[in-house]
NUTIPA-999462 format. One record per atom (N, C-alpha, C): residue number from 0; residue in one letter; chain; atom name; x, y, z. Coordinates in Angstrom, 3 decimals, padded with zeros to 6 digits. Layout:
pos  code  unit  site  c1  c2  c3
NUM  A  A  CA  X  Y  Z $
...
This chain:
pos  code  unit  site  c1  c2  c3
0  M  A  N  -015.690  -014.398  011.149 $
0  M  A  CA  -014.827  -013.423  010.493 $
0  M  A  C  -015.469  -012.041  010.518 $
1  I  A  N  -014.625  -011.038  010.537 $
1  I  A  CA  -015.097  -009.657  010.498 $
1  I  A  C  -014.976  -009.181  009.053 $
2  A  A  N  -016.099  -008.943  008.386 $
2  A  A  CA  -016.098  -008.545  006.979 $
2  A  A  C  -015.870  -007.053  006.801 $
3  Y  A  N  -016.399  -006.249  007.721 $
3  Y  A  CA  -016.179  -004.805  007.648 $
3  Y  A  C  -016.435  -004.188  009.009 $
4  L  A  N  -015.949  -002.957  009.162 $
4  L  A  CA  -016.216  -002.168  010.354 $
4  L  A  C  -016.904  -000.894  009.921 $
5  H  A  N  -017.961  -000.529  010.632 $
5  H  A  CA  -018.663  000.721  010.352 $
5  H  A  C  -018.830  001.438  011.681 $
6  G  A  N  -018.207  002.599  011.774 $
6  G  A  CA  -018.280  003.340  013.020 $
6  G  A  C  -017.666  004.714  012.862 $
7  Q  A  N  -017.220  005.267  013.969 $
7  Q  A  CA  -016.635  006.596  013.971 $
7  Q  A  C  -015.115  006.471  013.907 $
8  L  A  N  -014.495  007.259  013.050 $
8  L  A  CA  -013.042  007.266  012.934 $
8  L  A  C  -012.474  007.998  014.146 $
9  A  A  N  -011.869  007.255  015.065 $
9  A  A  CA  -011.373  007.833  016.312 $
9  A  A  C  -009.960  008.383  016.168 $
10  A  A  N  -009.133  007.754  015.330 $
10  A  A  CA  -007.760  008.206  015.107 $
10  A  A  C  -007.308  007.677  013.752 $
11  A  A  N  -006.406  008.427  013.106 $
11  A  A  CA  -005.926  008.004  011.785 $
11  A  A  C  -004.462  008.370  011.603 $
12  Q  A  N  -003.680  007.400  011.182 $
12  Q  A  CA  -002.286  007.560  010.782 $
12  Q  A  C  -002.178  006.962  009.385 $
13  P  A  N  -001.107  007.271  008.639 $
13  P  A  CA  -000.995  006.719  007.287 $
13  P  A  C  -001.037  005.194  007.202 $
14  T  A  N  -000.642  004.492  008.257 $
14  T  A  CA  -000.636  003.033  008.185 $
14  T  A  C  -001.583  002.364  009.176 $
15  G  A  N  -002.388  003.144  009.882 $
15  G  A  CA  -003.313  002.532  010.823 $
15  G  A  C  -004.363  003.493  011.330 $
16  V  A  N  -005.508  002.945  011.681 $
16  V  A  CA  -006.619  003.747  012.199 $
16  V  A  C  -007.223  003.039  013.405 $
17  I  A  N  -008.011  003.802  014.155 $
17  I  A  CA  -008.853  003.227  015.206 $
17  I  A  C  -010.286  003.591  014.857 $
18  V  A  N  -011.129  002.565  014.766 $
18  V  A  CA  -012.535  002.765  014.443 $
18  V  A  C  -013.352  002.419  015.682 $
19  D  A  N  -014.135  003.389  016.159 $
19  D  A  CA  -014.987  003.207  017.328 $
19  D  A  C  -016.329  002.648  016.849 $
20  C  A  N  -016.590  001.403  017.185 $
20  C  A  CA  -017.840  000.743  016.816 $
20  C  A  C  -018.616  000.433  018.091 $
21  G  A  N  -019.564  001.285  018.417 $
21  G  A  CA  -020.394  001.061  019.600 $
21  G  A  C  -019.604  001.070  020.896 $
22  G  A  N  -018.615  001.924  021.009 $
22  G  A  CA  -017.847  002.030  022.229 $
22  G  A  C  -016.625  001.125  022.300 $
23  V  A  N  -016.390  000.322  021.263 $
23  V  A  CA  -015.211  -000.532  021.204 $
23  V  A  C  -014.307  000.000  020.089 $
24  G  A  N  -013.053  000.289  020.424 $
24  G  A  CA  -012.112  000.807  019.439 $
24  G  A  C  -011.323  -000.315  018.801 $
25  Y  A  N  -011.459  -000.470  017.492 $
25  Y  A  CA  -010.736  -001.498  016.750 $
25  Y  A  C  -009.520  -000.871  016.088 $
26  A  A  N  -008.324  -001.397  016.380 $
26  A  A  CA  -007.100  -000.955  015.721 $
26  A  A  C  -006.993  -001.709  014.398 $
27  V  A  N  -006.854  -000.963  013.314 $
27  V  A  CA  -006.853  -001.548  011.982 $
27  V  A  C  -005.620  -001.056  011.223 $
28  T  A  N  -004.852  -001.981  010.665 $
28  T  A  CA  -003.720  -001.643  009.808 $
28  T  A  C  -004.252  -001.397  008.408 $
29  I  A  N  -003.828  -000.286  007.788 $
29  I  A  CA  -004.320  000.056  006.457 $
29  I  A  C  -003.149  000.381  005.536 $
30  P  A  N  -003.337  000.217  004.218 $
30  P  A  CA  -002.328  000.714  003.288 $
30  P  A  C  -002.485  002.233  003.142 $
31  V  A  N  -001.425  002.878  002.707 $
31  V  A  CA  -001.462  004.331  002.547 $
31  V  A  C  -002.546  004.744  001.546 $
32  S  A  N  -002.808  003.901  000.557 $
32  S  A  CA  -003.845  004.225  -000.429 $
32  S  A  C  -005.222  004.370  000.212 $
33  S  A  N  -005.494  003.611  001.257 $
33  S  A  CA  -006.771  003.746  001.967 $
33  S  A  C  -006.783  004.991  002.845 $
34  Y  A  N  -005.639  005.358  003.384 $
34  Y  A  CA  -005.541  006.562  004.219 $
34  Y  A  C  -005.999  007.796  003.437 $
35  D  A  N  -005.631  007.857  002.160 $
35  D  A  CA  -006.016  008.994  001.314 $
35  D  A  C  -007.527  009.123  001.159 $
36  K  A  N  -008.250  008.024  001.342 $
36  K  A  CA  -009.698  008.027  001.106 $
36  K  A  C  -010.513  008.151  002.399 $
37  L  A  N  -009.838  008.308  003.528 $
37  L  A  CA  -010.535  008.382  004.815 $
37  L  A  C  -011.201  009.745  005.017 $
38  P  A  N  -012.325  009.757  005.738 $
38  P  A  CA  -012.930  011.040  006.118 $
38  P  A  C  -012.151  011.648  007.275 $
39  A  A  N  -012.561  012.795  007.723 $
39  A  A  CA  -011.912  013.460  008.857 $
39  A  A  C  -012.148  012.653  010.133 $
40  V  A  N  -011.219  012.775  011.084 $
40  V  A  CA  -011.374  012.114  012.378 $
40  V  A  C  -012.673  012.615  013.013 $
41  G  A  N  -013.463  011.683  013.547 $
41  G  A  CA  -014.754  012.005  014.142 $
41  G  A  C  -015.928  011.694  013.231 $
42  A  A  N  -015.663  011.526  011.938 $
42  A  A  CA  -016.732  011.233  010.975 $
42  A  A  C  -016.986  009.718  010.902 $
43  D  A  N  -018.120  009.353  010.316 $
43  D  A  CA  -018.439  007.947  010.099 $
43  D  A  C  -017.523  007.376  009.017 $
44  V  A  N  -017.107  006.136  009.218 $
44  V  A  CA  -016.236  005.473  008.255 $
44  V  A  C  -016.644  004.010  008.148 $
45  K  A  N  -016.470  003.445  006.956 $
45  K  A  CA  -016.701  002.016  006.749 $
45  K  A  C  -015.468  001.456  006.061 $
46  L  A  N  -014.847  000.469  006.699 $
46  L  A  CA  -013.677  -000.186  006.130 $
46  L  A  C  -013.966  -001.657  005.908 $
47  L  A  N  -013.649  -002.156  004.729 $
47  L  A  CA  -013.687  -003.585  004.470 $
47  L  A  C  -012.474  -004.175  005.166 $
48  T  A  N  -012.593  -005.347  005.734 $
48  T  A  CA  -011.499  -005.867  006.544 $
48  T  A  C  -011.086  -007.276  006.159 $
49  Y  A  N  -009.882  -007.599  006.591 $
49  Y  A  CA  -009.365  -008.961  006.560 $
49  Y  A  C  -008.868  -009.238  007.968 $
50  H  A  N  -009.379  -010.285  008.588 $
50  H  A  CA  -009.026  -010.639  009.963 $
50  H  A  C  -007.974  -011.729  009.906 $
51  H  A  N  -006.753  -011.388  010.331 $
51  H  A  CA  -005.645  -012.342  010.274 $
51  H  A  C  -005.362  -012.891  011.670 $
52  V  A  N  -005.288  -014.207  011.761 $
52  V  A  CA  -004.910  -014.873  013.010 $
52  V  A  C  -003.609  -015.618  012.754 $
53  N  A  N  -002.576  -015.280  013.510 $
53  N  A  CA  -001.291  -015.938  013.385 $
53  N  A  C  -001.381  -017.305  014.066 $
54  A  A  N  -001.220  -018.357  013.280 $
54  A  A  CA  -001.381  -019.718  013.801 $
54  A  A  C  -000.300  -020.091  014.808 $
55  Q  A  N  000.875  -019.483  014.690 $
55  Q  A  CA  001.976  -019.854  015.580 $
55  Q  A  C  001.786  -019.344  017.000 $
56  D  A  N  001.363  -018.080  017.135 $
56  D  A  CA  001.257  -017.530  018.488 $
56  D  A  C  -000.151  -017.075  018.865 $
57  G  A  N  -001.097  -017.198  017.965 $
57  G  A  CA  -002.484  -016.857  018.266 $
57  G  A  C  -002.808  -015.375  018.236 $
58  T  A  N  -001.841  -014.523  017.880 $
58  T  A  CA  -002.137  -013.091  017.800 $
58  T  A  C  -003.068  -012.817  016.635 $
59  Q  A  N  -003.831  -011.739  016.774 $
59  Q  A  CA  -004.795  -011.368  015.744 $
59  Q  A  C  -004.538  -009.946  015.291 $
60  Q  A  N  -004.845  -009.683  014.018 $
60  Q  A  CA  -004.670  -008.347  013.476 $
60  Q  A  C  -005.729  -008.109  012.407 $
61  L  A  N  -006.275  -006.884  012.412 $
61  L  A  CA  -007.240  -006.486  011.391 $
61  L  A  C  -006.547  -005.615  010.353 $
62  F  A  N  -006.798  -005.912  009.089 $
62  F  A  CA  -006.318  -005.102  007.984 $
62  F  A  C  -007.548  -004.493  007.322 $
63  G  A  N  -007.521  -003.194  007.060 $
63  G  A  CA  -008.683  -002.512  006.513 $
63  G  A  C  -008.402  -001.868  005.176 $
64  F  A  N  -009.468  -001.715  004.378 $
64  F  A  CA  -009.346  -001.191  003.020 $
64  F  A  C  -010.544  -000.302  002.712 $
65  A  A  N  -010.270  000.813  002.062 $
65  A  A  CA  -011.327  001.748  001.717 $
65  A  A  C  -012.177  001.252  000.554 $
66  T  A  N  -011.602  000.409  -000.310 $
66  T  A  CA  -012.338  -000.075  -001.482 $
66  T  A  C  -012.228  -001.591  -001.601 $
67  A  A  N  -013.186  -002.164  -002.293 $
67  A  A  CA  -013.166  -003.608  -002.539 $
67  A  A  C  -011.997  -003.974  -003.449 $
68  T  A  N  -011.609  -003.087  -004.346 $
68  T  A  CA  -010.488  -003.336  -005.253 $
68  T  A  C  -009.197  -003.541  -004.476 $
69  E  A  N  -008.981  -002.693  -003.465 $
69  E  A  CA  -007.786  -002.837  -002.633 $
69  E  A  C  -007.814  -004.157  -001.866 $
70  R  A  N  -008.951  -004.477  -001.275 $
70  R  A  CA  -009.041  -005.728  -000.516 $
70  R  A  C  -008.846  -006.937  -001.430 $
71  D  A  N  -009.423  -006.904  -002.622 $
71  D  A  CA  -009.268  -008.016  -003.551 $
71  D  A  C  -007.809  -008.222  -003.945 $
72  M  A  N  -007.086  -007.118  -004.196 $
72  M  A  CA  -005.663  -007.236  -004.541 $
72  M  A  C  -004.877  -007.762  -003.343 $
73  F  A  N  -005.218  -007.303  -002.138 $
73  F  A  CA  -004.579  -007.791  -000.917 $
73  F  A  C  -004.757  -009.305  -000.804 $
74  L  A  N  -005.970  -009.789  -001.031 $
74  L  A  CA  -006.248  -011.227  -000.937 $
74  L  A  C  -005.470  -012.010  -001.994 $
75  L  A  N  -005.327  -011.444  -003.192 $
75  L  A  CA  -004.519  -012.095  -004.222 $
75  L  A  C  -003.055  -012.165  -003.782 $
76  L  A  N  -002.554  -011.064  -003.235 $
76  L  A  CA  -001.150  -011.018  -002.821 $
76  L  A  C  -000.846  -012.029  -001.721 $
77  I  A  N  -001.726  -012.132  -000.721 $
77  I  A  CA  -001.432  -013.062  000.384 $
77  I  A  C  -001.637  -014.524  -000.017 $
78  S  A  N  -002.216  -014.757  -001.180 $
78  S  A  CA  -002.350  -016.131  -001.659 $
78  S  A  C  -001.016  -016.670  -002.192 $
79  I  A  N  -000.024  -015.788  -002.350 $
79  I  A  CA  001.287  -016.164  -002.870 $
79  I  A  C  002.185  -016.597  -001.707 $
80  S  A  N  002.848  -017.727  -001.862 $
80  S  A  CA  003.777  -018.208  -000.845 $
80  S  A  C  004.874  -017.172  -000.633 $
81  G  A  N  005.127  -016.833  000.630 $
81  G  A  CA  006.163  -015.862  000.953 $
81  G  A  C  005.654  -014.446  001.136 $
82  I  A  N  004.372  -014.208  000.847 $
82  I  A  CA  003.808  -012.870  001.048 $
82  I  A  C  002.735  -012.967  002.122 $
83  G  A  N  003.035  -012.380  003.267 $
83  G  A  CA  002.084  -012.347  004.368 $
83  G  A  C  001.287  -011.052  004.337 $
84  P  A  N  000.369  -010.893  005.277 $
84  P  A  CA  -000.488  -009.708  005.301 $
84  P  A  C  000.270  -008.387  005.438 $
85  K  A  N  001.315  -008.352  006.266 $
85  K  A  CA  002.058  -007.098  006.442 $
85  K  A  C  002.770  -006.695  005.163 $
86  L  A  N  003.398  -007.660  004.499 $
86  L  A  CA  004.086  -007.359  003.243 $
86  L  A  C  003.084  -006.949  002.171 $
87  A  A  N  001.946  -007.614  002.109 $
87  A  A  CA  000.918  -007.249  001.122 $
87  A  A  C  000.432  -005.822  001.358 $
88  C  A  N  000.263  -005.447  002.618 $
88  C  A  CA  -000.159  -004.087  002.953 $
88  C  A  C  000.919  -003.079  002.545 $
89  N  A  N  002.190  -003.428  002.761 $
89  N  A  CA  003.293  -002.552  002.340 $
89  N  A  C  003.331  -002.395  000.825 $
90  I  A  N  003.061  -003.478  000.103 $
90  I  A  CA  003.042  -003.420  -001.357 $
90  I  A  C  001.944  -002.462  -001.817 $
91  L  A  N  000.757  -002.572  -001.212 $
91  L  A  CA  -000.340  -001.681  -001.580 $
91  L  A  C  -000.054  -000.237  -001.191 $
92  S  A  N  000.806  -000.029  -000.200 $
92  S  A  CA  001.199  001.327  000.174 $
92  S  A  C  002.205  001.908  -000.810 $
93  S  A  N  002.941  001.044  -001.495 $
93  S  A  CA  003.992  001.491  -002.408 $
93  S  A  C  003.520  001.655  -003.841 $
94  A  A  N  002.418  001.031  -004.200 $
94  A  A  CA  001.964  001.061  -005.592 $
94  A  A  C  000.443  001.042  -005.648 $
95  S  A  N  -000.081  001.631  -006.698 $
95  S  A  CA  -001.533  001.602  -006.883 $
95  S  A  C  -001.960  000.210  -007.340 $
96  V  A  N  -003.216  -000.126  -007.123 $
96  V  A  CA  -003.737  -001.417  -007.578 $
96  V  A  C  -003.622  -001.507  -009.093 $
97  T  A  N  -003.918  -000.416  -009.786 $
97  T  A  CA  -003.820  -000.382  -011.249 $
97  T  A  C  -002.390  -000.633  -011.695 $
98  G  A  N  -001.438  000.011  -011.035 $
98  G  A  CA  -000.031  -000.177  -011.375 $
98  G  A  C  000.440  -001.599  -011.114 $
99  L  A  N  000.003  -002.178  -009.997 $
99  L  A  CA  000.353  -003.570  -009.687 $
99  L  A  C  -000.210  -004.522  -010.731 $
100  R  A  N  -001.485  -004.331  -011.051 $
100  R  A  CA  -002.114  -005.192  -012.058 $
100  R  A  C  -001.370  -005.112  -013.386 $
101  A  A  N  -001.019  -003.889  -013.781 $
101  A  A  CA  -000.324  -003.690  -015.049 $
101  A  A  C  001.050  -004.345  -015.031 $
102  A  A  N  001.787  -004.186  -013.931 $
102  A  A  CA  003.122  -004.779  -013.834 $
102  A  A  C  003.052  -006.301  -013.853 $
103  I  A  N  002.076  -006.869  -013.158 $
103  I  A  CA  001.921  -008.329  -013.129 $
103  I  A  C  001.520  -008.841  -014.506 $
104  A  A  N  000.531  -008.196  -015.121 $
104  A  A  CA  000.048  -008.641  -016.429 $
104  A  A  C  001.122  -008.508  -017.503 $
105  A  A  N  001.965  -007.474  -017.400 $
105  A  A  CA  003.019  -007.256  -018.389 $
105  A  A  C  004.262  -008.104  -018.116 $
106  G  A  N  004.288  -008.794  -016.962 $
106  G  A  CA  005.449  -009.601  -016.619 $
106  G  A  C  006.668  -008.755  -016.287 $
107  D  A  N  006.443  -007.589  -015.697 $
107  D  A  CA  007.499  -006.620  -015.410 $
107  D  A  C  008.167  -006.918  -014.063 $
108  T  A  N  009.142  -007.851  -014.067 $
108  T  A  CA  009.818  -008.218  -012.820 $
108  T  A  C  010.649  -007.069  -012.263 $
109  K  A  N  011.188  -006.236  -013.127 $
109  K  A  CA  012.015  -005.112  -012.659 $
109  K  A  C  011.191  -004.158  -011.796 $
110  T  A  N  010.006  -003.814  -012.260 $
110  T  A  CA  009.141  -002.908  -011.505 $
110  T  A  C  008.688  -003.549  -010.197 $
111  L  A  N  008.266  -004.799  -010.258 $
111  L  A  CA  007.783  -005.469  -009.050 $
111  L  A  C  008.895  -005.675  -008.031 $
112  S  A  N  010.097  -006.027  -008.482 $
112  S  A  CA  011.185  -006.262  -007.538 $
112  S  A  C  011.724  -004.966  -006.943 $
113  S  A  N  011.319  -003.815  -007.489 $
113  S  A  CA  011.739  -002.534  -006.909 $
113  S  A  C  010.893  -002.168  -005.681 $
114  L  A  N  009.784  -002.870  -005.467 $
114  L  A  CA  008.944  -002.601  -004.305 $
114  L  A  C  009.608  -003.149  -003.048 $
115  R  A  N  009.460  -002.436  -001.945 $
115  R  A  CA  010.102  -002.831  -000.688 $
115  R  A  C  009.609  -004.211  -000.260 $
116  G  A  N  010.576  -005.102  000.000 $
116  G  A  CA  010.254  -006.440  000.480 $
116  G  A  C  010.054  -007.468  -000.619 $
117  I  A  N  010.116  -007.031  -001.880 $
117  I  A  CA  009.918  -007.952  -003.001 $
117  I  A  C  011.236  -008.121  -003.738 $
118  G  A  N  011.740  -009.334  -003.766 $
118  G  A  CA  012.950  -009.641  -004.525 $
118  G  A  C  012.574  -010.187  -005.892 $
119  K  A  N  013.594  -010.539  -006.659 $
119  K  A  CA  013.348  -011.013  -008.015 $
119  K  A  C  012.530  -012.313  -008.024 $
120  K  A  N  012.846  -013.248  -007.119 $
120  K  A  CA  012.122  -014.518  -007.107 $
120  K  A  C  010.646  -014.328  -006.728 $
121  T  A  N  010.399  -013.467  -005.749 $
121  T  A  CA  009.009  -013.208  -005.356 $
121  T  A  C  008.274  -012.497  -006.483 $
122  A  A  N  008.945  -011.569  -007.167 $
122  A  A  CA  008.325  -010.876  -008.302 $
122  A  A  C  007.957  -011.874  -009.395 $
123  E  A  N  008.852  -012.814  -009.679 $
123  E  A  CA  008.566  -013.833  -010.693 $
123  E  A  C  007.392  -014.713  -010.259 $
124  R  A  N  007.350  -015.057  -008.968 $
124  R  A  CA  006.246  -015.878  -008.452 $
124  R  A  C  004.920  -015.123  -008.572 $
125  L  A  N  004.938  -013.815  -008.272 $
125  L  A  CA  003.734  -012.992  -008.427 $
125  L  A  C  003.222  -013.064  -009.859 $
126  I  A  N  004.118  -012.912  -010.794 $
126  I  A  CA  003.733  -012.909  -012.206 $
126  I  A  C  003.167  -014.266  -012.614 $
127  V  A  N  003.873  -015.339  -012.265 $
127  V  A  CA  003.437  -016.684  -012.658 $
127  V  A  C  002.070  -017.021  -012.056 $
128  E  A  N  001.892  -016.709  -010.762 $
128  E  A  CA  000.674  -017.131  -010.082 $
128  E  A  C  -000.514  -016.188  -010.265 $
129  L  A  N  -000.251  -014.919  -010.583 $
129  L  A  CA  -001.362  -013.956  -010.652 $
129  L  A  C  -001.661  -013.418  -012.041 $
130  R  A  N  -000.805  -013.687  -013.016 $
130  R  A  CA  -000.994  -013.091  -014.343 $
130  R  A  C  -002.394  -013.382  -014.902 $
131  D  A  N  -002.846  -014.619  -014.812 $
131  D  A  CA  -004.169  -014.976  -015.333 $
131  D  A  C  -005.306  -014.370  -014.516 $
132  K  A  N  -005.038  -014.054  -013.245 $
132  K  A  CA  -006.083  -013.526  -012.368 $
132  K  A  C  -006.264  -012.014  -012.486 $
133  V  A  N  -005.240  -011.303  -012.965 $
133  V  A  CA  -005.350  -009.839  -013.036 $
133  V  A  C  -005.771  -009.333  -014.399 $
134  G  A  N  -005.745  -010.182  -015.433 $
134  G  A  CA  -006.195  -009.757  -016.751 $
134  G  A  C  -005.082  -009.151  -017.583 $
135  E  A  N  -005.466  -008.597  -018.716 $
135  E  A  CA  -004.529  -008.007  -019.661 $
135  E  A  C  -004.049  -006.649  -019.179 $
136  P  A  N  -002.801  -006.288  -019.519 $
136  P  A  CA  -002.319  -004.959  -019.133 $
136  P  A  C  -003.071  -003.884  -019.905 $
137  T  A  N  -003.545  -002.867  -019.192 $
137  T  A  CA  -004.289  -001.788  -019.840 $
137  T  A  C  -003.550  -000.461  -019.752 $
138  V  A  N  -002.620  -000.366  -018.818 $
138  V  A  CA  -001.814  000.849  -018.675 $
138  V  A  C  -000.376  000.439  -018.390 $
139  T  A  N  000.526  001.375  -018.546 $
139  T  A  CA  001.904  001.096  -018.196 $
139  T  A  C  002.026  001.115  -016.677 $
140  P  A  N  002.885  000.302  -016.123 $
140  P  A  CA  003.038  000.266  -014.672 $
140  P  A  C  003.439  001.635  -014.125 $
141  T  A  N  002.825  001.999  -012.982 $
141  T  A  CA  003.125  003.287  -012.371 $
141  T  A  C  003.488  003.102  -010.912 $
142  V  A  N  004.475  002.275  -010.673 $
142  V  A  CA  004.950  002.073  -009.316 $
142  V  A  C  006.296  002.761  -009.173 $
143  P  A  N  006.720  003.059  -007.969 $
143  P  A  CA  007.967  003.778  -007.783 $
143  P  A  C  009.154  003.053  -008.399 $
144  A  A  N  010.142  003.834  -008.840 $
144  A  A  CA  011.311  003.281  -009.508 $
144  A  A  C  012.265  002.595  -008.538 $
145  S  A  N  012.238  002.929  -007.277 $
145  S  A  CA  013.161  002.322  -006.329 $
145  S  A  C  012.556  002.329  -004.935 $
146  A  A  N  013.213  001.586  -004.055 $
146  A  A  CA  012.765  001.559  -002.660 $
146  A  A  C  012.942  002.933  -002.016 $
147  H  A  N  013.990  003.679  -002.422 $
147  H  A  CA  014.203  005.025  -001.879 $
147  H  A  C  013.040  005.953  -002.246 $
148  V  A  N  012.562  005.842  -003.475 $
148  V  A  CA  011.439  006.677  -003.908 $
148  V  A  C  010.177  006.295  -003.127 $
149  A  A  N  009.965  004.992  -002.934 $
149  A  A  CA  008.796  004.532  -002.171 $
149  A  A  C  008.866  005.017  -000.722 $
150  D  A  N  010.056  004.932  -000.115 $
150  D  A  CA  010.213  005.398  001.268 $
150  D  A  C  010.011  006.904  001.370 $
151  A  A  N  010.526  007.643  000.391 $
151  A  A  CA  010.339  009.099  000.388 $
151  A  A  C  008.859  009.440  000.246 $
152  A  A  N  008.151  008.691  -000.593 $
152  A  A  CA  006.718  008.934  -000.768 $
152  A  A  C  005.963  008.664  000.535 $
153  L  A  N  006.320  007.592  001.242 $
153  L  A  CA  005.676  007.302  002.528 $
153  L  A  C  005.957  008.405  003.543 $
154  A  A  N  007.178  008.922  003.535 $
154  A  A  CA  007.516  010.022  004.442 $
154  A  A  C  006.686  011.259  004.114 $
155  L  A  N  006.505  011.535  002.832 $
155  L  A  CA  005.703  012.691  002.424 $
155  L  A  C  004.238  012.513  002.825 $
156  V  A  N  003.725  011.289  002.732 $
156  V  A  CA  002.343  011.026  003.155 $
156  V  A  C  002.207  011.297  004.647 $
157  S  A  N  003.210  010.881  005.421 $
157  S  A  CA  003.135  011.118  006.866 $
157  S  A  C  003.214  012.607  007.201 $
158  L  A  N  003.718  013.396  006.242 $
158  L  A  CA  003.766  014.853  006.422 $
158  L  A  C  002.508  015.545  005.902 $
159  G  A  N  001.527  014.760  005.406 $
159  G  A  CA  000.258  015.337  005.000 $
159  G  A  C  -000.029  015.326  003.511 $
160  F  A  N  000.876  014.806  002.684 $
160  F  A  CA  000.644  014.732  001.245 $
160  F  A  C  -000.371  013.628  000.948 $
161  K  A  N  -001.147  013.772  -000.103 $
161  K  A  CA  -001.970  012.684  -000.622 $
161  K  A  C  -001.027  011.670  -001.264 $
162  Q  A  N  -001.413  010.390  -001.303 $
162  Q  A  CA  -000.526  009.356  -001.820 $
162  Q  A  C  -000.086  009.642  -003.248 $
163  S  A  N  -001.020  009.994  -004.116 $
163  S  A  CA  -000.659  010.240  -005.514 $
163  S  A  C  000.293  011.424  -005.634 $
164  D  A  N  000.053  012.494  -004.866 $
164  D  A  CA  000.954  013.653  -004.893 $
164  D  A  C  002.322  013.297  -004.327 $
165  A  A  N  002.348  012.481  -003.286 $
165  A  A  CA  003.610  012.083  -002.665 $
165  A  A  C  004.462  011.274  -003.632 $
166  H  A  N  003.841  010.319  -004.333 $
166  H  A  CA  004.587  009.512  -005.299 $
166  H  A  C  005.104  010.382  -006.441 $
167  R  A  N  004.274  011.286  -006.906 $
167  R  A  CA  004.668  012.173  -007.999 $
167  R  A  C  005.841  013.066  -007.566 $
168  A  A  N  005.749  013.649  -006.375 $
168  A  A  CA  006.806  014.538  -005.877 $
168  A  A  C  008.103  013.772  -005.631 $
169  A  A  N  008.011  012.568  -005.074 $
169  A  A  CA  009.208  011.765  -004.822 $
169  A  A  C  009.869  011.344  -006.129 $
170  A  A  N  009.057  010.968  -007.121 $
170  A  A  CA  009.609  010.580  -008.428 $
170  A  A  C  010.264  011.775  -009.117 $
171  A  A  N  009.646  012.942  -009.017 $
171  A  A  CA  010.236  014.146  -009.614 $
171  A  A  C  011.561  014.492  -008.946 $
172  A  A  N  011.616  014.352  -007.627 $
172  A  A  CA  012.867  014.608  -006.902 $
172  A  A  C  013.940  013.610  -007.313 $
173  A  A  N  013.560  012.347  -007.517 $
173  A  A  CA  014.522  011.325  -007.939 $
173  A  A  C  015.052  011.628  -009.337 $
174  N  A  N  014.176  012.102  -010.223 $
174  N  A  CA  014.623  012.476  -011.568 $
174  N  A  C  015.604  013.636  -011.506 $
175  Q  A  N  015.365  014.551  -010.602 $
175  Q  A  CA  016.221  015.728  -010.460 $
175  Q  A  C  017.562  015.375  -009.825 $
176  L  A  N  017.549  014.550  -008.768 $
176  L  A  CA  018.760  014.270  -008.000 $
176  L  A  C  019.541  013.041  -008.476 $
177  G  A  N  018.901  012.162  -009.209 $
177  G  A  CA  019.581  010.971  -009.701 $
177  G  A  C  019.341  009.750  -008.830 $
178  P  A  N  019.795  008.569  -009.291 $
178  P  A  CA  019.493  007.304  -008.606 $
178  P  A  C  020.224  007.106  -007.281 $
179  D  A  N  021.259  007.893  -007.017 $
179  D  A  CA  022.024  007.703  -005.777 $
179  D  A  C  021.519  008.556  -004.618 $
180  A  A  N  020.431  009.298  -004.817 $
180  A  A  CA  019.905  010.179  -003.769 $
180  A  A  C  019.362  009.358  -002.603 $
181  T  A  N  019.585  009.859  -001.394 $
181  T  A  CA  019.061  009.194  -000.200 $
181  T  A  C  017.590  009.569  -000.018 $
182  V  A  N  016.925  008.853  000.872 $
182  V  A  CA  015.522  009.144  001.170 $
182  V  A  C  015.382  010.569  001.696 $
183  E  A  N  016.282  010.963  002.585 $
183  E  A  CA  016.219  012.305  003.168 $
183  E  A  C  016.370  013.384  002.095 $
184  E  A  N  017.306  013.177  001.156 $
184  E  A  CA  017.505  014.144  000.078 $
184  E  A  C  016.270  014.232  -000.809 $
185  L  A  N  015.644  013.093  -001.073 $
185  L  A  CA  014.430  013.086  -001.901 $
185  L  A  C  013.291  013.839  -001.215 $
186  V  A  N  013.135  013.602  000.094 $
186  V  A  CA  012.065  014.280  000.835 $
186  V  A  C  012.304  015.789  000.843 $
187  R  A  N  013.548  016.199  001.130 $
187  R  A  CA  013.850  017.643  001.148 $
187  R  A  C  013.584  018.286  -000.202 $
188  A  A  N  014.009  017.618  -001.294 $
188  A  A  CA  013.809  018.170  -002.630 $
188  A  A  C  012.323  018.235  -002.973 $
189  A  A  N  011.568  017.226  -002.593 $
189  A  A  CA  010.126  017.224  -002.851 $
189  A  A  C  009.431  018.344  -002.080 $
190  L  A  N  009.838  018.575  -000.845 $
190  L  A  CA  009.238  019.645  -000.044 $
190  L  A  C  009.577  021.020  -000.619 $
191  R  A  N  010.777  021.180  -001.143 $
191  R  A  CA  011.145  022.463  -001.756 $
191  R  A  C  010.325  022.736  -003.004 $
192  Q  A  N  009.993  021.683  -003.770 $
192  Q  A  CA  009.266  021.839  -005.020 $
192  Q  A  C  007.783  022.120  -004.807 $
193  S  A  N  007.249  021.744  -003.648 $
193  S  A  CA  005.799  021.908  -003.436 $
193  S  A  C  005.461  023.241  -002.830 $
């Protein structure tokens, strides 16, 4: 297994990076939260990894994380039936680890089911299977109110916003425009406000 990669950051996108380790470039899928913590392209970087091998077709994929907290939450998420590595990475891109822990500990199915790819049954399964593992709620959940807000935040990150600023701007735009606003309208309103 590959526990981590330490090398030069050759390329970086909000959902993936290439790390040059001794002349070999490793393509690594990352959550947006890890993208915010990356150094500039060309600098040294160390990513904790999860090496996934698809048993059906033998394909392999590396998932990388800037912190042990992110990787630990990822491992908890993929331990749930119905949540694979890609969905777990998307969940970590849509919500902070602190917000996820709080929502799970508080039994907040509404907040969890608002995340892209998570329905009510999966949210309930997350709560039942992980509540004892994440501890007591210490803060109120701070995950996006809807899939549109999460998508708008991801679009803002791809435009250069930090994840926390993107979520804040998308949520503010949603409060201003209302629940029926499209992703495009949210992004435009967030860009006007910044």
